[in-house]
C-alpha positions, -999 to 999 in steps of 0.1 A, spaced: 0 0 0 14 34 -10 15 66 9 24 103 4 48 121 26 40 158 23 62 187 34 37 216 40 43 253 33 55 251 -3 39 277 -27 31 266 -62 37 286 -94 32 278 -130 8 262 -155 -11 230 -150 -33 211 -174 -64 191 -161 -67 155 -172 -96 141 -191 -129 138 -171 -130 105 -151 -168 106 -148 -173 111 -185 -147 86 -198 -162 57 -178 -195 62 -196 -178 66 -230 -157 35 -227 -188 14 -219 -206 29 -250 -179 15 -273 -196 -19 -268 -227 -6 -287 -211 -9 -322 -189 -34 -340 -170 -6 -357 -139 12 -345 -144 40 -319 -114 63 -311 -114 81 -278 -90 111 -271 -79 127 -238 -83 95 -218 -68 100 -183 -42 75 -171 -59 67 -138 -66 34 -120 -104 32 -125 -101 40 -162 -72 16 -167 -91 -12 -149 -122 -6 -171 -101 -7 -203 -85 -40 -192 -120 -54 -184 -131 -45 -220 -100 -63 -233 -110 -94 -212 -144 -92 -228 -129 -95 -263 -127 -59 -273 -97 -51 -294 -80 -22 -277 -51 -2 -293 -33 27 -277 -31 53 -305 -12 80 -286 -3 93 -251 -40 96 -242 -58 81 -272 -72 46 -276 -92 28 -302 -118 1 -294 -133 -25 -318 -160 -46 -301 -167 -68 -331 -166 -101 -311 -178 -97 -275 -171 -128 -254 -205 -133 -238 -193 -164 -219 -166 -144 -201 -190 -114 -196 -213 -137 -175 -187 -156 -156 -172 -155 -121 -139 -137 -131 -159 -110 -148 -181 -105 -118 -152 -103 -94 -136 -76 -115 -168 -56 -117 -172 -58 -79 -140 -38 -76 -150 -11 -101 -180 13 -97 -180 23 -133 -186 -12 -144 -223 -7 -136 -227 11 -169 -218 -20 -188 -253 -32 -181 -269 -6 -205 -243 -12 -232 -246 -50 -230 -284 -49 -231 -284 -25 -260 -258 -46 -279 -265 -82 -269 -298 -82 -251 -283 -96 -219 -260 -86 -190 -249 -99 -156 -246 -76 -126 -229 -79 -92 -227 -51 -68 -199 -28 -80 -171 -13 -58 -159 23 -56 -157 49 -29 -170 40 6 -192 71 9 -224 56 20 -253 38 3 -255 44 -35 -287 28 -46 -292 15 -82 -330 15 -83 -331 43 -109 -310 22 -132 -330 -10 -129 -365 5 -129 -357 24 -161 -342 -6 -178 -372 -28 -167 -395 -2 -183 -377 -8 -216 -385 -45 -214 -356 -61 -194 -362 -89 -169 -341 -96 -138 -334 -130 -123 -311 -135 -93 -287 -164 -98 -279 -180 -64 -248 -198 -78 -232 -166 -93 -245 -144 -65 -255 -119 -92 -284 -107 -112 -289 -120 -148 -306 -94 -169 -322 -103 -202 -342 -84 -228 -354 -103 -258 -372 -72 -272 -364 -37 -260 -392 -13 -266 -392 25 -261 -415 41 -235 -420 72 -214 -404 73 -179 -401 98 -151 -370 90 -131 -373 91 -93 -339 109 -91 -316 126 -117 -289 99 -114 -260 105 -137 -250 68 -141 -286 57 -141 -294 81 -169 -263 69 -188 -274 33 -184 -309 39 -196 -297 60 -226 -274 32 -237 -302 6 -234 -327 28 -252 -306 39 -283 -313 5 -299 -348 -1 -285 -377 -2 -309 -397 31 -310 -393 62 -290 -381 66 -254 -387 97 -234 -367 102 -202 -380 130 -179 -359 141 -149 -329 129 -167 -294 140 -154 -280 167 -177 -244 170 -165 -218 177 -192 -208 140 -189 -243 130 -201 -243 157 -228 -210 143 -241 -223 107 -241 -254 118 -260 -234 137 -286 -210 108 -291 -239 84 -296 -255 108 -321 -222 108 -341 -225 70 -340 -260 72 -356 -283 75 -326 -312 100 -325 -312 118 -292 -328 152 -287 -331 174 -257 -294 173 -249 -284 196 -220 -320 194 -206 -337 171 -182 -361 158 -209 -344 135 -234 -361 119 -264 -345 89 -280 -356 74 -313 -343 38 -314 -321 28 -343 -310 -7 -355 -273 -1 -358 -246 22 -346 -213 28 -363 -178 40 -353 -167 76 -344 -141 97 -328 -147 114 -294 -126 138 -272 -132 137 -235 -137 170 -217 -112 183 -191 -121 170 -156 -141 198 -138 -134 181 -104 -96 184 -110 -101 220 -121 -119 228 -89 -93 209 -69 -65 231 -83 -84 263 -76 -88 252 -40 -51 241 -38 -39 275 -50 -60 293 -25 -49 272 5 -12 274 -4 -13 311 -13 -1 302 -48 -3 317 -82 -12 291 -109 -28 291 -143 -51 261 -150 -50 256 -188 -77 245 -212 -105 240 -187 -135 241 -211 -149 270 -190 -183 269 -205 -187 234 -190 -177 243 -155 -212 256 -146 -215 271 -111 -180 259 -99 -161 291 -105 -188 312 -88 -189 288 -58 -152 294 -52 -157 331 -55 -184 330 -28 -156 316 -5 -137 348 -13 -113 333 -38 -101 355 -66 -100 338 -100 -99 352 -135 -110 337 -168 -83 341 -195 -99 327 -226 -103 290 -218 -78 292 -189 -83 301 -152 -58 322 -135 -57 321 -97 -35 349 -82 -16 346 -50 -40 356 -23 -30 362 13 -66 364 27 -100 355 14 -134 362 31 -165 341 28 -196 359 15 -227 360 36 -262 357 22 -279 390 14 -298 389 47 -266 384 66 -270 347 74 -242 322 72 -233 310 37 -244 275 29 -227 254 1 -248 224 -8 -246 199 -36 -274 195 -62 -280 179 -95 -266 198 -125 -266 228 -130 -262 228 -92 -229 223 -74 -213 189 -79 -210 168 -47 -175 158 -57 -161 193 -49 -176 198 -14 -147 181 3 -123 205 -13 -144 235 -5 -147 224 31 -109 223 34 -106 257 17 -130 272 41 -108 263 71 -84 292 63 -111 317 51 -123 347 71 -159 338 81 -179 307 85 -197 284 61 -222 255 64 -213 226 41 -244 205 33 -236 172 16 -270 159 7 -263 130 -16 -239 107 4 -242 101 41 -205 91 48 -186 117 28 -180 142 56 -165 118 81 -130 127 70 -133 160 88 -121 143 120 -87 143 104 -89 180 97 -100 186 133 -69 167 144 -48 191 122 -63 221 140 -93 230 119 -124 244 136 -152 223 123 -185 212 139 -198 180 124 -235 185 129 -246 151 115 -235 128 86 -246 154 61 -237 188 75 -206 205 89 -200 241 100 -165 254 92 -152 284 113 -124 299 92 -90 306 108 -84 337 86 -47 325 83 -42 333 120 -35 296 127 -21 272 101 -31 236 101 -5 212 115 8 181 98 -5 147 107 -9 111 98 -41 101 80 -56 77 55 -76 85 23 -111 70 26 -122 79 -9 -110 99 -40 -124 133 -31 -116 132 6 -81 120 -4 -74 151 -25 -89 173 2 -66 159 28 -37 163 3 -46 200 -1 -48 204 37 -14 187 41 2 210 15 -9 241 34 0 228 69 30 233 91 53 204 92 53 169 77 21 149 69 16 113 58 -14 101 39 -18 64 34 -41 44 11 -33 69 -17 -44 43 -42 -78 59 -36 -64 92 -49 -48 74 -79 -83 62 -89 -92 97 -99 -61 118 -102 -34 111 -128 2 112 -117 -7 138 -92 25 141 -71 47 146 -102 24 172 -117 22 192 -84 59 188 -76 66 204 -110 49 235 -96 69 234 -64 51 211 -41 70 188 -17 53 154 -21 70 120 -19 54 87 -27 66 58 -6 
C-alpha cells in the first residue's frame, strides 16, 4: 500500500493542465460496446479506475489499441458473452464502480447482462433503483442467480417508453440511454441527469448514428435505431480536477494558471469558489488564480451564514464539497457545508480537526466550518484516504500545513487523479510517494 509524505508550506507557481474527465470517460468506454466498428477516444486519463475498465473491455474480447499518449481505439466486433457472464468478470466488476454502466451497453448490444454489486468509494449507500426501474421499463427482466450471487438481466425485445426518473442519477441516466438507443420506437426520459458527462455521451452516440434530442436538458427523447457505427470522441477536461486546483492554489497562497479548462462546461463551480472569497480570472479558456493572502466568505444577502450544498446539474457537484470544506478552514468567516447525496462523505473532517481545523460536524450530512483567517495554520498529521475526493482534500490540507504529513491508502487518490504528485511537484510542491 502506497503513501504520500508531504512537506507543507510550499507555494506553487506555473501552469497545470487538467486530465480528461473521469466521470465522463467511464461512460464513454462502456458505450464503445454498442457498435462493431472502431471507436477512437482522445484525452483518456491514465488513472486506476479507467485503466481497470479498459482491461475489463480487453478481457471481454474488445480489441483495444493505444493510438497515442492519451488516445485509444476500441473495436467490439466479437464480444465474449461467456466471459461477460462468468465468475472472473463479476469479481472484477465488484472492484470497479464504473462497471455498472456495462449493463446498459450490453443490453443495447447483446440483449443480456450480468450484474454484481460494484465497488468504488466507501461514501455511503449508493442505490441503483433508478438504473433498474428504467431498464425494466424498456423490457428487461431480472433474475437472481444463487450460484453466481448476481443478477442475470435479459431483454429479448427492447421497446421504447415514457419514464419519469425518481432521481436525476448520472450513471442511471447513462445506463438507460445506452439501453434505449437500440430499442424499438421512442423513449422519453424525464428528470434525466443533464451533467456535461451525459451531454458528451449523447453527442457521441449521435455521431454513431443514434437519434437523441433534448441534450443539456432534463427531458431526453431517444428514437431507437437498428445499428450504430464508429466515431471519434474527445473527453472534456475534468471539472473536479479544475476545482481541486483552484482550492489548492487558495490554500497554499499560490499563483497558478489552469489551462484549457472548457470554461463553459464548469457551470457554477467558479462562482462557488468566488463565494468563498477566492479570486480567479477567466483568461480565454484558462483560469488564473493569483496569490491571495486572505479570502473572506460571503454571507447571504440577509446576513445569514453562507451554505454550500450539492445539487443535480446545474447545481454544485458533490465531488467538490470536500475540497471546498478544506478551503473554508483558512477563510475569514464561517460556512455550512451540506452534503445531501452521500451520508458518509463528511466523516474525513475528523482528520482535519486533528490538524487544528475548527469544524463542527452536525450530522453525517452537515458541517460548520469556522475559518482561521490565516491566524493559525493547520498542523501536519498522519491520515488515510477514505475515498477519492476526501483524499485530494486531505492532500490540499497537508500541502498548506505546518510540518510533515503522511497520507496512506493513496491508491484511492490514484483512482481519480493522474500522476498527481509529479504534476504538483513540477509546480513546487513537496510530495514524496513511498
